[in-house]
ROLUMZA-884746 format. One record per residue: x, y, z of N, C-alpha, C in turn. Coordinates in steps of 0.001 Angstrom, whole numbers, padded with zeros to 6 digits, always signed. Layout:
<atoms>
XYZXYZXYZ...
</atoms>
This chain:
<atoms>
+013390-005563-035075+013866-006305-033899+012918-006062-032717+012537-007127-032032+011587-006992-030939+012252-006426-029684+011517-005557-028984+012027-004930-027771+011975-005910-026611+013120-006070-025905+013139-006914-024718+012452-006186-023564+011495-006845-022925+010698-006175-021898+010482-007068-020680+010172-006394-019561+009686-007053-018350+008207-006743-018221+007397-007756-018024+005951-007592-017873+005589-007550-016394+004641-006681-016041+004186-006595-014654+002661-006477-014625+002046-007327-013824+000627-007160-013505+000548-006446-012160-000107-005293-012149-000238-004460-010954-001722-004451-010578-002076-005213-009558-003482-005470-009258-003928-004690-008022-004750-003664-008251-005367-002937-007157-006766-003460-006902-007386-002976-005841-008735-003446-005546-009730-002968-006604-009471-001820-007201-010380-001303-008230-009822-001527-009627-008638-001013-009888-008058-001091-011234-007032-002211-011338-007110-002946-012425-006140-004000-012731-005307-003501-013917-004001-003484-013750-003141-002872-014767-002088-003869-015237-001691-003696-016488-000628-004507-017069+000358-003574-017747+001648-003727-017436+002682-002862-017995+003788-003691-018640+004419-003087-019635+005674-003601-020165+006721-002517-019998+007885-002874-019436+008989-001932-019237+010199-002407-020044+010891-001441-020671+012108-001799-021400+013284-001891-020438+014490-002083-020966+015671-002294-020117+016005-001088-019247+015524+000116-019645+015749+001331-018851+014565+001636-017938+013654+000679-017805+012448+000811-016991+011507+001901-017499+011531+002135-018772+010565+003036-019407+009335+002225-019812+008156+002773-019533+006921+002093-019913+006766+002126-021433+006561+000957-022041+006384+000884-023492+005007+000350-023878+004262-000128-022886+002914-000634-023166+002136-000714-021858+000843-000408-021887+000020-000579-020687-001412-000902-021070-002082-001633-020207-003496-001942-020363-004161-001853-018992-005405-001381-018979-006161-001262-017739-007477-002024-017894-007983-002549-016792-009341-003097-016789-009863-003052-015364-011127-003343-015191-011726-003490-013865-012859-004496-013982-013198-005113-012875-014259-006116-012869-015298-005752-011823-016541-006152-012084-017551-006067-011035-017199-007074-009954-017358-006661-008708-017081-007577-007606-018122-008689-007573-017734-009807-006982-018684-010862-006688-018934-010825-005177-019586-011832-004627-019819-011858-003178-019395-013207-002619-019037-013210-001321-018681-014465-000664-019955-015143-000129-019787-016191+000663-020953-016955+001142-021846-016148+002075-021312-015049+002624-022118-014186+003499-022700-012987+002758-022472-012930+001450-022980-011808+000662-022096-010578+000721-020874-010721+001267-019971-009569+001366-019198-009428+000053-019088-008196-000481-018400-008002-001764-016950-008467-001716-016499-009069-002807-015126-009551-002848-014632-009646-004285-013323-009826-004431-012670-009908-005735-013210-011087-006551-013439-010834-007838-013830-011916-008743-012555-012614-009214-012126-013599-008438-010836-014240-008671-010792-014954-010020-011905-015566-010405-011950-016264-011690-011759-015319-012857-012443-014164-012799-012313-013179-013875-010906-012603-013917-010315-012376-012735-008950-011843-012663-007966-012822-013292-008074-014081-012936-007159-015090-013466-007311-015218-014981-008542-015201-015454-008803-015328-016889-008210-014144-017654-008362-012942-017096-007831-011738-017752-006308-011790-017815-005668-012165-016694-004209-012211-016630-003651-013185-017668-004206-014381-017698-003697-015378-018648-003949-014941-020091-005121-014342-020335-005467-013902-021681-004550-012806-022192-004314-011807-021339-003444-010683-021715-002024-011185-021970-001525-012008-021066-000132-012451-021191+000078-013324-022426-000841-014239-022662-000706-015107-023834-000749-014286-025128-001586-013252-025151-001679-012395-026338-000394-011603-026550+000151-011042-025460+001379-010242-025577+002567-011115-025967+002567-012369-025509+003652-013284-025892+003738-013449-027406+002602-013365-028051+002569-013552-029504+002813-012245-030268+002819-011121-029553+002989-009821-030225+004373-009725-030859+004420-009230-032055+005678-009196-032801+006657-008146-032297+006130-007091-031641+007033-005996-031268+007740-006211-029928+007298-007228-029145+007877-007410-027812+008443-008816-027621+009536-008844-026841+010147-010111-026451+010186-010138-024921+009230-010818-024311+009120-010822-022853+010192-011720-022245+011045-011108-021414+012124-011847-020756+011796-012177-019301+010883-011382-018700+010557-011599-017287+009140-011108-017003+008551-011636-015930+007228-011200-015496+007185-011213-013975+006485-010210-013406+006309-010168-011959+004928-009601-011638+004587-009615-010339+003225-009300-009927+003252-008420-008677+002517-007332-008727+002354-006439-007577+000863-006365-007265+000491-006612-006006-000935-006554-005670-001129-005970-004275-002386-005640-003988-002725-005217-002630-002494-006387-001674-002320-006061-000399-001947-007080+000574-003113-007559+001412-002771-008274+002481-003741-008766+003464-004820-009625+002826-004471-010353+001777-005459-011154+001043-004865-012513+000699-005500-013560+001188-005059-014934+000951-005900-015616-000121-005237-016454-000914-005935-017424-001754-005590-018800-001194-006603-019521-000770-006402-020832-000157-006648-021898-001226-005646-022719-001500-005778-023699-002572-005728-025126-002023-006390-026038-002746-006390-027441-002343-005208-028171-002982-005180-029483-002840-004044-030262-003338-003940-030240-004861-005021-029825-005535-005000-029702-006997-004729-028272-007463-004458-027374-006496-004163-025982-006849-005393-025128-007100-006582-025637-006730-007823-024902-006954-008219-024152-005684-008676-022885-005802-009126-022147-004616-010295-022860-003933-010243-022920-002597-011306-023592-001851-012252-022602-001172-011907-021314-001198-012784-020267-000649-012749-019079-001600-013675-018129-001431-013516-016862-002146-012255-016152-001669-011811-015166-002428-010721-014314-001963-011370-013275-001042-011361-013568+000251-012110-012728+001189-011593-011291+001192-012531-010360+001182-012234-008929+001220-011650-008568+002578-010538-007835+002598-009918-007505+003888-010750-006525+004706-011802-005961+004097-012705-005082+004854-013849-005861+005514-013950-007133+005221-014997-007977+005810-014796-008027+007324-015815-007710+008105-015633-007735+009562-015506-009154+010097-014619-009319+011045-014473-010611+011723-015383-010629+012948-015933-011778+013234-016755-011925+014429-015924-011595+015668-016457-010735+016517-015721-010293+017709-015349-011469+018605-016186-012507+018600-015884-013683+019428-014575-014339+018993-014324-014355+017685-013075-014931+017167-011883-014107+017644-011996-012777+017554-010907-011884+017980-010648-012038+019478-011741-012053+020256-011595-012197+021710-010960-013542+022068-011389-014590+021372-010842-015920+021624-009353-015970+021294-008986-015323+020185-007585-015307+019772-006713-014639+020830-007133-013450+021293-006290-012721+022248-006338-013344+023645-007381-014100+023949-007389-014811+025232-006317-015897+025250-005988-016433+024071-004950-017459+023961-003555-016859+023781-003479-015788+022982-002156-015313+022546-001855-013873+022942-002674-013308+023811-002410-011968+024307-001317-011978+025373-001115-010860+026119-001967-009676+026080-001959-008975+024711-003091-008393+024388-003303-007815+023065-002248-006776+022718-001987-005841+023645-001024-004769+023371+000355-005306+023056+000799-006275+023823+002120-006857+023611+002172-007621+022291+001090-008332+021970+001040-009093+020717+001129-008152+019511+000344-007075+019540+000337-006136+018410+001694-005462+018247+002333-005177+019371+003664-004566+019319+004679-005529+018703+004638-006779+019119+005598-007779+018625+005413-008047+017141+004157-008079+016693+003875-008373+015283+003842-007121+014417+004021-005943+015045+004103-004694+014277+002821-004340+013550+001679-004649+014164+000433-004307+013485-000584-003799+014487-001618-003161+013958-002716-002684+014782-003828-003725+014747-004813-003558+015607-005951-004474+015627-006865-004125+014457-006608-004754+013323-007296-004379+012092-008234-005476+011602-008482-006477+012428-009402-007558+012092-008953-008302+010834-009781-008368+009783-009433-009168+008606-008214-008599+007875-007879-007324+008119-006650-006763+007549-005408-007450+008115-005562-008087+009282-004505-008976+009773-004780-010344+009149-004182-010607+007994-004564-011803+007235-004316-013087+008010-003388-013067+008976-003183-014249+009810-004442-014626+010582-005200-013615+011015-006431-013900+011743-007476-014554+010851-007361-014329+009542-008259-015019+008621-008043-016534+008705-006777-016937+008813-006472-018358+008944-007039-018920+010254-006902-018154+011319-007438-018572+012617-008959-018702+012539-009592-017724+011903-011053-017723+011736-011512-018946+010942-010837-019230+009836-011209-020389+009018-011038-021696+009796-009921-021809+010504-009646-023053+011226-010700-023331+012292-011137-022259+012980-012014-022461+014128-013499-022262+013828-013826-021652+012709-015253-021469+012397-015698-022262+011171-014744-022653+010321-015066-023459+009149-014056-024613+009028-014016-025497+010034-012987-026547+010059-013017-027478+008848-014206-027741+008304-014285-028632+007138-013657-027987+005912-013846-026687+005771-013206-025952+004674-011702-025900+004906-011308-025616+006144-009893-025489+006479-009123-026769+006167-009760-027914+006386-009098-029203+006148-008730-029397+004675-009437-028716+003800-009181-028866+002357-007970-028051+001893-007504-027116+002743-006429-026206+002330-005081-026924+002339-004448-026949+001186-003080-027473+001089-002087-026345+001343-002331-025189+000710-001478-024012+000907-002332-022753+000948-001900-021801+001767-002476-020453+001758-001435-019503+001184-001779-018883+000066-000860-017996-000646-001388-016573-000609-000526-015620-000237-000929-014232-000402-001096-013941-001894-001941-012979-002194-002352-012752-003582-001192-012610-004569-000122-011857-004263+000974-011766-005242+001580-013128-005553+001685-013971-004517+002293-015289-004717+001341-016245-005436+000039-016019-005261-000914-016848-005997-000823-016554-007499-000690-015276-007852-000578-014930-009274+000684-015543-009873+001771-015549-009098+002990-016216-009553+002759-017720-009696+002036-018287-008736+001740-019730-008743+000969-020139-009996+000082-019263-010476-000688-019544-011695+000259-019893-012846+001414-019223-012871+002373-019415-013972+003387-020516-013690+003772-020668-012415+004870-021592-012103+004421-022921-011502+003276-022896-010831+002856-024086-010103+003648-024322-008836+004485-023340-008442+005312-023464-007239+004730-022622-006112+004280-023226-005017+003763-022452-003891+004906-021882-003055+004946-020555-002912+006017-019886-002166+005453-018753-001324+006197-018358-000309+005904-017154+000478+007083-016207+000340+006857-014904+000539+007978-013950+000513+007734-012859+001544+008797-012139+001876+008799-011256+003037+007786-010121+002993+007647-009433+001855+006820-008225+001872+005353-008539+002125+004879-009688+001634+003480-010068+001871+003280-010547+003309+004258-011279+003840+004172-011736+005231+004213-010538+006175+004965-009510+005787+005246-008405+006701+004241-007282+006715+003180-007351+005913+002248-006202+005862+001071-006438+006804+001277-006079+008063+000272-006161+009137-000553-007450+009105+000121-008600+008951-000584-009879+008883-000812-010514+010247-000080-010057+011272-000074-010668+012611+000584-012051+012608+001284-012358+011522+001970-013652+011416+003424-013591+011878+004049-012403+011765+005502-012303+011884+005918-011705+013221+006881-012321+013860+007476-011794+015084+008713-010999+014679+008620-009674+014751+009704-008813+014274+010938-008881+015167+010762-009328+016389+011917-009445+017275+012682-010741+016989+011952-011835+016774+012585-013130+016510+012940-013323+015038+012366-012463+014172+012576-012570+012720+012153-013949+012208+010976-014330+012645+010400-015619+012276+008892-015499+012490+008157-016542+012045+006739-016550+012363+006550-016484+013876+005486-015808+014292+005164-015697+015712+004831-017094+016260+005155-017351+017535+004887-018679+018108+003451-019168+017904+002465-018257+017849+001075-018704+017697+000867-019452+016379+001644-019060+015346+001523-019712+014039+001887-021186+014148+002945-021475+014915+003385-022862+015098+002428-023638+016019+001917-022974+017047+000990-023651+017963-000290-024062+017241-000729-023228+016301-001927-023554+015521-001603-024430+014307-000317-024748+014141+000168-025579+013026-000158-024969+011659-000180-023649+011624-000430-022970+010350+000800-022992+009457+001961-023215+010060+003182-023271+009257+003118-024401+008224+002246-025390+008463+002120-026523+007534+001444-026116+006224+000649-025036+006261-000016-024598+005023+000586-023309+004468+001615-022789+005146+002314-021607+004631+003566-022087+003897+003666-021810+002593+004779-022345+001794+006129-021796+002237+007225-022389+001748+008575-021921+002101+008761-020443+001771+009510-019749+002642+009772-018323+002436+011014-018153+001570+010901-017302+000553+012056-016965-000287+012176-015445-000348+013334-014966-000762+013538-013536-000967+012602-013034-002072+012159-011798-001933+011290-011188-002940+012005-011059-004276+013323-011085-004254+014096-010972-005492+014211-012297-006238+013646-013340-005654+013701-014661-006278+012909-014681-007588+013444-015372-008570+012699-015612-009806+012954-017035-010269+012002-017553-011026+012090-018932-011513+012199-018895-013035+013248-019484-013571+013402-019566-015024+012609-020753-015546+011659-020464-016425+010763-021513-016898+010510-021401-018392+010112-022520-018959+009559-022499-020306+008054-022296-020181+007568-021203-020742+006129-020934-020694+005635-020781-022129+004743-021661-022534+004253-021668-023925+005411-021669-024923+006465-022436-024572+007586-022579-025488+008605-021465-025432+008439-020507-024511+009384-019387-024413+010054-019412-023047+011344-019073-023023+012118-019041-021773+011860-017708-021087+011258-017751-019902+010871-016521-019200+011238-016634-017722+011708-015517-017157+011998-015417-015723+010723-014955-015021+010222-015745-014085+008950-015442-013420+009203-015115-011953+008824-013911-011541+009024-013470-010162+008010-014086-009222+008265-013932-007913+007374-014526-006907+006332-013535-006408+006323-012311-006965+005334-011323-006562+005804-010477-005390+005140-009337-005198+005534-008380-004159+004306-007581-003720+004249-007257-002447+003175-006421-001911+003324-005008-002467+002221-004380-002884+002331-003134-003645+002975-001985-002877+002715-001865-001582+003321-000768-000822+004835-000915-000736+005286-002130-000510+006732-002380-000466+007357-002192-001840+006603-002534-002885+007089-002340-004255+007259-000858-004558+006304-000043-004113+006373+001402-004370+007576+002034-003677+007971+001469-002545+009112+001998-001793+010455+001634-002432+010491+000510-003134+011753-000057-003603+012594+000866-004495+012021+001543-005509+012861+002419-006349+013558+003522-005551+012926+004000-004484+013540+005032-003641+014711+004444-002854+014470+003290-002245+015524+002636-001445+016740+002324-002310+016494+001916-003552+017580+001504-004436+018360+002678-005028+017732+003863-005107+018396+004963-005827+018830+006124-004940+018336+006184-003698+018679+007301-002807+019655+006808-001743+020752+007507-001591+021785+007069-000653+021568+007620+000758+020934+008789+000866+020744+009409+002180+019401+008979+002775+019300+009084+004100+018080+008658+004786+016894+009548+004389+015729+008927+004269+014535+009672+003848+013296+008973+004397+012168+009671+004311+010866+009018+004473+010085+009228+003184+009189+008295+002912+008316+008403+001740+006880+008536+002211+006201+009577+001741+004776+009763+002012+004033+009345+000744+003454+008174+000788+002757+007636-000383+001270+007899-000215+000725+008804-001036-000632+009286-000816-001625+008668-001789-002837+008535-001310-003926+007980-002099-005119+007842-001171-005916+006796-001340-007019+006549-000413-006483+006507+001014-005390+005781+001181-004610+005843+002423-003338+006646+002140-002935+007463+003081-001608+008075+003026-000733+007275+003988+000283+006624+003438+001166+005794+004257+002557+006415+004259+003086+006648+005445+004423+007233+005602+005387+006114+005964+006390+005911+005112+007363+004838+005307+008680+005397+005831+009191+004762+006871+010534+005064+007366+011360+003774+007300+012118+003594+006204+012885+002360+006053+014206+002370+006815+014493+003467+007535+015783+003603+008213+015629+003670+009731+014459+003289+010208+014185+003452+011625+015101+002597+012498+015467+003148+013625+016219+002399+014634+015269+001714+015611+013974+002056+015516+012981+001488+016429+011765+001051+015619+011886-000054+014878+010818-000445+013968+009555-000929+014644+009682-001453+015861+008504-001991+016530+007702-000846+017128+006412-000855+016879+005546+000197+017415+005655+000224+018936+005783+001421+019492+005918+001547+020943+004545+001761+021582+004511+001705+022875+003241+001874+023586+002625+003245+023344+003470+004234+023051+002964+005596+022875+002390+005826+021477+002659+004901+020550+002131+005054+019202+000645+004735+019189-000080+005378+018281-001499+005043+018191-001691+003830+017291-002956+003477+017063-003260+002257+016329-002927+002295+014864-002481+003416+014348-002151+003495+012937-000644+003474+012692+000124+003046+013670+001552+002818+013468+001767+001322+013310+002266+000921+012150+002401-000497+011839+003750-000753+011176+004034-002005+010907+005271-002374+010220+004982-002985+008857+005898-002719+007929+005962-003444+006672+007341-004089+006630+007608-004829+005559+008949-005382+005405+009515-005050+004043+010818-004796+004037+011526-004642+002776+011755-006012+002162+012229-006030+000936+012355-007294+000216+013370-008242+000848+014263-007693+001693+015260-008541+002353+014851-008913+003776+013616-008588+004142+013129-008949+005466+013347-007894+006533+014020-006783+006197+014232-005721+007184+012924-004945+007404+012657-004546+008653+011391-003880+008946+011362-002431+008463+010169-001983+008139+009907-000594+007767+008809-000086+008699+009098+000973+009430+008062+001569+010270+007148+002401+009385+005846+002267+009595+004896+002996+008762+003751+003537+009611+003283+004715+009232+002080+005265+009850+001056+005504+008753-000222+005429+009125-001274+005498+008112-002299+006568+008464-002843+007182+007434-003894+008175+007580-004880+007965+006434-006170+007885+006745-007199+007646+005724-007476+008947+004970-006402+009510+004425-006412+010869+003886-007299+011020+002650-007038+010201+001639-007768+010340+000386-009247+010080+000539-009579+009115+001383-010984+008808+001621-011700+009997+002258-011079+010578+003295-011688+011726+003980-011779+012928+003058-010732+013146+002286-010720+014252+001320-011893+014137+000354-012111+012942-000158-013197+012695-001114-014560+013007-000488-014755+012550+000747-016022+012778+001450-016263+014264+001686-015236+014963+002178-015407+016375+002536-015520+017264+001301-014774+016961+000250-014867+017753-000982-016256+017627-001600-016833+016431-001551-018194+016240-002073-019178+017123-001320-018989+017255-000017-019863+018127+000785-019665+019593+000406-018408+019985+000216-018125+021370-000185-018723+021677-001559-018585+020744-002488-019136+020939-003838-020632+021219-003768-021325+020439-002942-022772+020600-002814-023119+021912-002116-022366+022218-001052-022649+023422-000261-022461+024705-001081-021412+024730-001892-021097+025944-002656-021592+025879-004095-022215+024763-004478-022801+024648-005806-021789+024694-006937-020670+023971-006772-019648+023939-007828-019581+022533-008423-018887+022394-009544-018778+021106-010224-017895+020138-009425-018043+018852-009726-017324+017815-008976-015809+017932-009070-015320+018504-010157-013867+018581-010328-013305+019977-010063-014127+020854-009501-013680+022228-009247-012480+022270-008293-012466+021373-007324-011382+021369-006325-010005+021223-006962-009955+020596-008136-008665+020387-008804-008040+021702-009274-008857+022721-009425-008355+024003-009951-007898+024957-008852-008135+024614-007592-007799+025520-006496-006290+025479-006224-005653+026628-006329-004217+026745-006054-004003+027426-004700-002818+027222-004156-002512+027835-002863-002545+029357-002969-003227+029986-002018-003325+031452-001974-002819+031905-000607-001706+032636-000611-001082+033032+000655-001998+033928+001474-002725+034839+000816-003603+035761+001541-004725+035020+002262-005273+034004+001591-006310+033195+002240-005704+032438+003422-004542+031864+003198-003868+031125+004263-003613+032035+005473-003159+033239+005209-002879+034186+006296-004153+034528+007057-005256+034692+006322-006537+035025+006963-007012+033917+007901-006957+032676+007424-007514+031593+008247-006592+031205+009399-005314+031587+009315-004389+031246+010408-004298+032337+011473-004878+033524+011206-004821+034606+012202-005480+034193+013509-006651+033586+013366-007380+033114+014549-007832+031684+014257-006857+030822+014055-007146+029479+013535-007908+028626+014540-008934+027966+014040-009643+026978+014838-010106+025853+013919-010314+024671+014483-010751+023516+013701-012230+023643+013368-012567+023360+012125-013948+023531+011657-014616+022238+011198-013833+021212+010872-014381+020025+010231-014588+018868+011196-015777+018252+011073-016023+016981+011746-015685+015878+010742-014772+014990+011118-014329+013960+010189-015288+012777+010163-015373+012163+009003-016222+010972+008838-015440+009682+009094-014169+009661+008694-013411+008413+008803-012054+008569+009463-011822+009693+010143-010534+009947+010799-010730+010111+012299-009742+009660+013057-009773+009850+014503-009065+011153+014853-009760+012037+015538-009151+013297+015972-009966+013822+017151-009428+013652+018335-010178+014020+019535-010420+015528+019641-009657+016312+018862-009824+017764+018914-010853+018287+017911-011343+017427+017030-012283+017865+015999-013622+018258+016624-014315+019252+016048-015632+019646+016576-016668+018543+016366-017782+018630+017091-018824+017607+016985-019623+017737+015696-019663+018929+015154-020308+019152+013851-019423+020082+013031-019506+019958+011712-018731+020850+010845-019311+022262+010922-018427+023223+011143-018831+024633+011211-018117+025385+010091-018902+025890+009144-018318+026504+007958-018564+028008+007951-017602+028801+008445-017817+030250+008555-017428+031039+007300-017159+030343+006188-016611+031032+005015-017629+031189+003894-017507+032318+003191-018433+032612+002092-017996+031980+000781-016718+031664+000651-016230+031163-000637-015673+029749-000511-015743+029045-001611-015217+027678-001695-013724+027672-001410-012999+028660-001947-011538+028691-001798-011125+028766-000328-011842+029572+000461-011521+029681+001886-011801+028357+002600-012969+027782+002306-013350+026518+002945-012371+025405+002569-011903+025422+001316-010968+024407+000842-009605+024556+001526-009123+025792+001646-007848+026032+002348-007948+025591+003811-009111+025834+004418-009325+025386+005794-009273+023860+005872-009939+023197+004934-009931+021732+004896-008513+021200+004770-007757+021753+003822-006406+021246+003603-005502+021554+004790-005702+022684+005432-004906+023028+006615-005129+022000+007721-006380+021595+007907-006687+020636+008967-006184+019234+008609-006337+018837+007347-005834+017526+006933-004310+017463+007027-003652+018554+006660-002183+018579+006718-001696+018508+008162-002442+019088+009104-002067+018958+010515-002022+017492+010928-002999+016708+010473-003014+015281+010776-001877+014564+010051-001595+015018+008809-000497+014414+008051+000844+014698+008718+001021+015895+009234+002260+016246+009940+002482+015308+011124+001418+015068+011884+001517+014171+013039+001943+012765+012606+001372+012323+011492+001710+011009+010930+003199+010931+010567+003684+011974+009902+005082+012021+009472+006017+012052+010682+005676+012865+011671+006523+012969+012862+006584+011647+013627+005452+010928+013650+005452+009617+014306+006349+008628+013570+006303+008681+012247+007131+007751+011452+008612+008064+011610+008960+009342+011680+010362+009735+011850+010850+009383+013251+010000+009637+014249+010396+009360+015630+011646+010139+015997+012640+009450+016537+013896+010103+016934+014987+009926+015881+014650+009426+014722+015644+009204+013674+016044+010520+013011+017295+010582+012629+017837+011786+012001+017582+011724+010488+016446+012242+010082+016030+012178+008673+015698+013589+008195+016311+013996+007094+016126+015373+006623+015468+015455+005243+015102+014298+004673+014495+014297+003340+013103+013659+003369+012172+014314+002696+010801+013807+002571+010457+013720+001088+009972+012556+000661+009478+012386-000707+007977+012125-000646+007237+012774-001516+005785+012602-001575+005413+012106-002959+004685+010985-003008+004177+010531-004302+002694+010195-004184+002084+009801-005287+000665+009476-005279-000205+010676-005595-001501+010527-005381-002483+011522-005799-002274+012922-005273-001816+013057-004021-001680+014391-003426-000374+015079-003809+000498+014394-004538+001746+015048-004961+001466+016168-005956+000269+016157-006557-000116+017217-007500-001087+018219-006890-001355+018085-005600-002269+019016-004926-001454+020201-004410-001609+021346-005062-000775+022513-004782-000896+022978-003328-002104+022990-002788-002304+023481-001424-001657+022518-000422-001863+021232-000617-001280+020216+000262+000245+020314+000278+000845+020389-000905+002320+020414-000993+002885+021708-000409+002260+022841-000693+002748+024116-000140+002690+024098+001389+001591+023604+001942+001448+023571+003400+002427+022595+004040+002621+021461+003403+003552+020471+003948+004988+020995+003903+005355+021619+002797+006700+022194+002662+006924+023291+003696+005888+024097+003916+005975+025175+004905+006204+024619+006310+005494+023547+006641+005576+023002+007993+006826+022159+008237+007502+021772+007165+008778+021056+007306+009890+021874+006642+009985+023121+007045+010943+024057+006443+012386+023609+006631+012643+022858+007682+014031+022448+007971+014428+021191+007190+013497+020627+006432+013799+019409+005674+013653+019677+004176+014259+018831+003377+014150+018944+001924+012977+018100+001451+011990+018752+000841+010797+018040+000390+010747+017997-001131+010513+016815-001668+010422+016629-003119+009190+015798-003444+008622+016041-004609+007521+015210-005089+007985+014406-006294+007316+013278-006491+007591+012462-007669+006263+012065-008299+006300+011875-009591+005135+011386-010308+005271+009879-010417+004803+009186-009386+005041+007743-009307+003772+006959-009605+003080+007335-010674+001870+006598-011035+002193+005148-011361+003455+004906-011710+003898+003546-012014+004523+002867-010804+004516+003558-009666+005297+003166-008497+005384+001696-008192+004255+001057-007855+004323-000342-007444+004672-001259-008607+004201-000931-009822+004536-001755-010993+006026-001692-011287+006568-000487-011230+007999-000315-011486+008824-001026-010411+008367-000936-009169+009060-001639-008090+009080-003142-008309+007972-003675-008820+007908-005115-009106+008900-005494-010196+009031-004644-011207+009994-004908-012283+011425-004840-011761+011701-003839-010926+013048-003646-010388+013443-004797-009458+012461-005327-008711+012774-006344-007700+013357-007612-008301+013047-007921-009557+013611-009131-010174+014670-008797-011219+015144-007533-011167+016178-007102-012107+017526-007054-011416+018570-007292-012160+019930-007185-011626+020491-005771-011793+019677-004881-012361+020140-003522-012656+020328-002712-011384+021429-002009-011283+021656-001095-010161+021130+000286-010548+020406+000929-009644+019859+002256-009914+020805+003318-009382+020954+004416-010136+021797+005511-009653+020940+006671-009161+021595+007716-008678+020896+008834-008042+020044+009639-009016+020252+009453-010305+019467+010196-011295+018198+009457-011712+017994+008270-011149+016860+007447-011582+015518+008149-011354+015335+008735-010161+014058+009376-009848+013787+010565-010771+014833+011297-011086+014671+012458-011972+014276+012006-013378+014899+010951-013850+014634+010458-015214+013290+009752-015314+012969+008949-014315+011794+008083-014417+010578+008568-013632+010806+009424-012656+009719+009790-011751+009409+011289-011717+009969+012042-012643+009721+013490-012709+009934+014150-011338+011075+013850-010722+011400+014388-009398+011379+015912-009416+010694+016501-008439+010590+017963-008355+010835+018403-006913+011783+019320-006746+012089+019832-005402+011223+021055-005097+010823+021203-003830+009960+022307-003431+010649+023135-002334+010408+024425-002377+010958+025320-001348+009803+025964-000603+009970+026227+000695+008887+026839+001478+008520+028224+000955+007250+028595+001091+006858+029937+000657+007416+030968+001644+007567+032172+001148+008125+033264+001940+007030+033837+002842+007315+033947+004126+006364+034495+005073+006424+036012+005022+005298+036639+004724+005234+038086+004575+005032+038740+005954+005684+039883+006153+005488+040635+007399+006375+040124+008450
</atoms>
């Protein structure tokens, strides 16, 4: 008898993944691939959309024929801030522009001269001035710098919705993609910001539906429920929201460490917040306050320097465990030693000063300084909300020094880690499921582990 499964394509900027989950959300099949990037008309690296589409259709058609599985549903989780602009025949009219592509400053200045003041606009839309990462500004840029191309656009679909469109032919928008620092959404009015209507962009933005929406279709002769897609960060948050009854924050770590507060009473970034406080949206359109730290990127850069300086192998850092004696030594007369490459910290020294003879000491110093920045991020996300639980997932959930230091600094709160390598994919599967999750879900599916602060000696 064939196993009934939900299929999920989980598309990151580097790795493209395909999962099958059974009725209990257990992974029963997975495939990974990656593609060489292509370039846009300016030579800037970007997603190879043709190769991605070909791979998705190929994998799905093959799995449909597999004897051991009976696919009942499919959904899509992808990175955000990325539009696919299609013409009246459903064909892309531009490359899938990389959200790291710099926007011409003249375009940004022109935009805020019309729709500023800048500070008030960013506060209302719940985003920072992130240039192309504000995908709405991409539409403004296309309209005003490439009008002939813009005229060809019938619909602009965020990437998760484009992948759904490949299967359904139905152009749709949904909350989580609109809500991820796009500069499109007015969080106070709970509608598109007035600038969207003034520029008549609403004409190319498809109807908004709930992220839980699915379309029942015949695909290659089989009856399948097809989801509308979901932004990966919001997808990763969903299993926690669905299974935890008490208020919490989620620290999702990786290249970016993003701290989510889905229970905030003040979702709109305030004037006192820095540029890394932004909003996301839950699947029902409710705002999520989030703060960001380029943690994994900085860690990678600094560890590479330490490896070279101390002459150790590239993976040596993985073996370093928390050492209380080292921690006590470096905190006796603690001072900042690291100059950051990609982090803002006005207190950081102008050059890295490494007073330690051993890799372990230098590594503990690095993690102590990074955790100080992470603490600030977490405190900003919590704000004045009464939250006593912290969940950490992603790459740093297995970093012993990071977790010990974080647990120590939040002694008054309950800190737990989860192994959520499936996080966004599982969230995509859950979003189109009618299944209710109970409090044991994280323990069963996410290897939930509770941590206690270390004992202070002396």
